[in-house]
C-alpha positions in Angstrom: 0.0 0.0 0.0 1.4 3.4 -1.0 1.1 6.1 1.7 -0.4 9.2 0.1 1.5 12.1 1.6 1.0 15.8 1.3 3.8 18.2 2.1 2.4 21.6 3.0 4.7 24.6 2.9 4.2 28.2 3.8 6.3 29.2 0.7 7.0 32.7 2.0 10.7 32.7 2.8 11.5 31.0 -0.5 10.0 34.0 -2.3 11.3 36.8 -0.1 14.8 35.7 1.1 17.7 35.2 -1.3 19.5 32.7 0.9 16.4 30.5 1.3 15.8 30.6 -2.5 19.3 29.5 -3.2 19.0 26.6 -0.8 15.5 25.6 -1.9 14.9 26.9 -5.4 11.7 24.9 -5.7 10.7 25.4 -2.0 11.3 23.4 1.1 8.1 21.5 0.5 9.3 20.3 -2.9 12.7 19.3 -1.4 11.0 17.2 1.3 8.5 15.7 -1.2 11.3 14.8 -3.6 13.1 12.9 -0.9 10.0 11.1 0.2 9.2 10.0 -3.3 12.5 8.0 -3.3 10.7 5.6 -0.9 8.8 3.0 -2.9 6.1 3.0 -0.2 5.4 6.7 -0.3 3.7 9.0 -2.9 4.3 12.6 -2.0 2.7 15.8 -3.4 2.9 19.4 -2.3 0.5 22.3 -1.4 1.3 25.8 -0.3 -0.3 28.7 1.6 -1.0 30.6 -1.6 -3.1 27.8 -3.2 -6.9 28.1 -3.1 -8.0 27.0 0.4 -4.2 26.6 1.0 -4.4 23.5 -1.1 -6.2 21.7 1.7 -9.7 21.1 0.4 -11.9 18.5 2.0 -11.5 16.3 -1.0 -7.7 16.5 -0.9 -7.5 15.8 2.8 -9.8 12.8 2.4 -7.3 11.4 0.0 -4.3 12.2 2.2 -2.9 9.5 4.6 -0.2 11.7 6.1 0.1 15.5 6.1 3.4 17.3 6.7 3.3 20.9 7.8 6.1 23.6 7.7 5.2 27.1 8.7 7.0 30.1 10.3 6.3 33.7 9.0 2.6 33.5 8.2 0.9 31.3 10.8 -1.8 33.9 11.2 -2.6 33.9 7.5 -3.9 30.3 7.6 -7.7 30.3 7.4 -9.4 29.1 10.6 -11.9 27.0 8.6 -9.0 25.1 7.0 -7.4 24.7 10.4 -10.5 23.0 11.7 -10.7 20.9 8.6 -7.2 19.7 9.1 -7.8 18.9 12.8 -10.9 17.0 12.0 -9.0 14.9 9.5 -6.4 14.1 12.2 -9.1 13.2 14.7 -10.5 10.9 12.0 -7.2 9.1 11.5 -5.0 11.1 9.1 -1.4 11.1 10.3 0.3 14.5 10.9 3.9 15.6 11.1 4.9 19.1 12.2 8.3 20.5 11.3 10.4 23.2 13.0 8.4 26.4 13.5 5.2 24.6 12.9 5.2 24.2 16.7 3.5 27.6 16.6 1.1 26.9 13.8 -2.6 27.0 14.3 -3.2 23.3 13.7 -0.5 22.2 16.1 -1.7 24.6 18.9 -5.3 23.5 18.3 -4.4 19.8 18.5 -2.1 20.3 21.6 -4.5 22.7 23.4 -1.4 24.4 24.8 0.6 27.6 24.2 3.5 25.6 22.6 6.0 28.3 23.5 9.7 27.9 23.8 13.0 29.9 23.9 15.0 30.5 20.7 18.2 32.0 19.3 19.2 32.3 15.6 23.0 32.0 15.7 23.8 29.1 13.3 25.1 27.0 16.1 25.7 23.2 16.1 22.9 21.0 17.1 23.3 17.4 18.4 20.2 15.3 18.2 20.3 12.3 20.6 18.1 9.3 20.1 16.2 8.7 23.3 14.1 5.7 22.1 16.6 3.5 20.4 14.1 0.9 19.0 11.5 3.4 17.9 10.5 3.1 14.2 11.0 6.8 13.7 14.6 6.5 14.7 15.3 3.4 12.5 18.7 3.6 10.8 19.9 6.5 13.0 22.9 6.2 15.2 22.9 7.2 18.8 23.1 10.8 17.7 23.6 12.9 14.6 24.7 16.6 14.3 23.7 19.6 12.2 26.5 22.1 11.9 24.2 25.1 11.7 20.7 25.4 13.2 18.4 27.7 15.1 18.3 27.0 18.8 15.0 26.0 20.4 15.2 25.6 24.2 13.2 24.3 27.1 10.8 24.8 28.6 8.6 23.7 25.7 4.9 24.5 26.4 3.3 21.3 25.1 1.4 18.4 26.8 3.5 15.5 28.0 4.1 13.4 24.8 3.5 9.7 24.4 7.1 9.2 23.5 10.2 11.4 23.3 12.2 10.1 20.4 14.9 12.8 20.1 16.5 15.3 22.5 18.7 18.1 21.2 21.7 19.7 22.7 22.9 23.1 21.3 26.3 24.6 21.2 25.1 27.4 23.4 24.2 24.9 26.1 20.4 24.6 25.8 18.5 21.3 25.4 15.2 20.7 23.8 12.8 17.7 23.3 13.1 17.6 19.5 11.0 14.5 18.5 7.7 14.0 20.2 4.8 11.7 19.4 1.1 12.2 20.2 -2.2 10.5 19.6 -5.1 12.8 18.8 -8.3 11.0 18.2 -7.5 8.3 15.7 -4.5 10.3 14.3 -0.8 9.8 15.0 1.1 13.1 15.4 4.9 13.7 15.3 6.7 16.9 16.0 10.3 17.1 14.7 12.3 20.2 15.5 15.1 20.8 12.9 14.4 22.8 9.8 15.4 26.5 10.0 14.9 27.9 6.5 18.4 29.6 6.1 20.3 26.4 6.7 20.5 23.2 4.4 18.7 21.1 7.0 16.3 19.4 4.5 19.3 18.3 2.4 20.7 16.3 5.4 20.3 12.5 4.9 19.6 11.9 8.6 16.8 14.5 8.8 15.2 13.1 5.6 15.5 9.6 7.0 13.7 10.6 10.2 10.9 12.3 8.2 10.5 9.3 5.9 10.4 7.0 8.9 7.8 9.3 10.5 5.5 9.1 7.5 5.5 5.3 7.8 4.9 5.5 11.6 2.1 8.2 11.3 0.1 6.3 8.7 -3.0 4.7 10.0 -4.2 2.1 7.5 -7.7 1.8 9.1 -10.6 3.5 7.4 -11.0 7.2 8.3 -13.7 8.0 10.8 -16.7 9.5 9.0 -17.5 12.2 11.6 -14.8 12.5 14.2 -16.6 15.3 16.1 -20.0 13.7 16.3 -21.5 13.4 19.8 -24.8 11.5 19.3 -27.4 10.9 21.9 -28.2 7.3 22.8 -31.9 7.0 23.6 -33.1 4.8 26.5 -34.5 2.2 24.1 -31.2 2.0 22.2 -29.0 1.3 25.3 -27.0 -2.0 25.1 -28.7 -3.2 28.3 -32.4 -2.7 29.1 -33.0 0.3 31.4 -35.8 2.5 32.5 -35.6 6.2 32.5 -35.4 7.5 36.1 -35.5 11.0 37.6 -36.3 14.2 35.8 -34.4 14.8 32.5 -33.8 18.2 30.9 -36.5 17.6 28.2 -39.0 16.7 30.8 -38.2 19.9 32.6 -38.8 21.9 29.5 -35.3 22.2 28.1 -34.5 20.9 24.6 -30.9 20.2 25.6 -29.0 18.4 22.9 -32.0 16.4 21.8 
C-alpha cells in the first residue's frame, strides 16, 4: 500500500529571502517531497499557503494519509476553517507531522490545546540530536546521535502536553537542550513533532533529517478507514441502550429544556 503524503509549505521565505531561495529553489516543501518519493512506499505531493483553500480542500484531505506541515512567518494567514478541517482529518485518522516552527502553527496549537511556546536563538550553532528511544521506528537507521552544523536554537521549557514518547532530545552549542522529536495520539490520528528545519540552513538536504521524516511518514500512517464524523456526539436513547434500562429521575427535556435532543 502506498502512503499518500501531502507536504504543506508556507512558501513565503523562499519567495522573499535570497539565501532560502538559493538553498531551496523549488521550495522546502518540494525538497522534502522529492526525498519522500524516493521511498517506494510513499507517494508525496505538495501544497502551499498561496493555493486556493491553502491546497487543503476537504476532498484532498480525504485522499491524504499523512500531512506534513512547515510554517514560520505566516501562521496567522492560515484560514481558521482550513485549520478546523485539518484537525478533524487528524481526529478521524490522518497522520500529521509538524516540522520546526510549525510548533506555533494554528493546527499544532489546536491539537495540543497548549501555548506551545519555547526559547530560541538564531546563531547558526551546532545541534546534536540524541536518540532517546533506540528501538522506535521513527529512529530506524539513525545512530545514537547525529549533528547539524548550523541550526536555530530552540530551548526548554517547551509548552506542550506530555508526549506519548520522546524520540529525540537536542543539545545546542550554546548549552540549551530541547525535546526535538515528540509523538502524540489525537483522536485516531498519529502526530509527530520534529524540530530541525530553519529555513536559512540546508537542513532538509541532510540525509539523517530526511530519513527521520521518511520513517515518520510510515509511523504516522493509520491504514484503518477514516472515521466518517470524528466530532459527532450522538445521543443514545433509552430504548437503544445496550442493556435494558428504565428512565429515572427528571431529565432536561421533561423539565422543558431541549438540551442536545
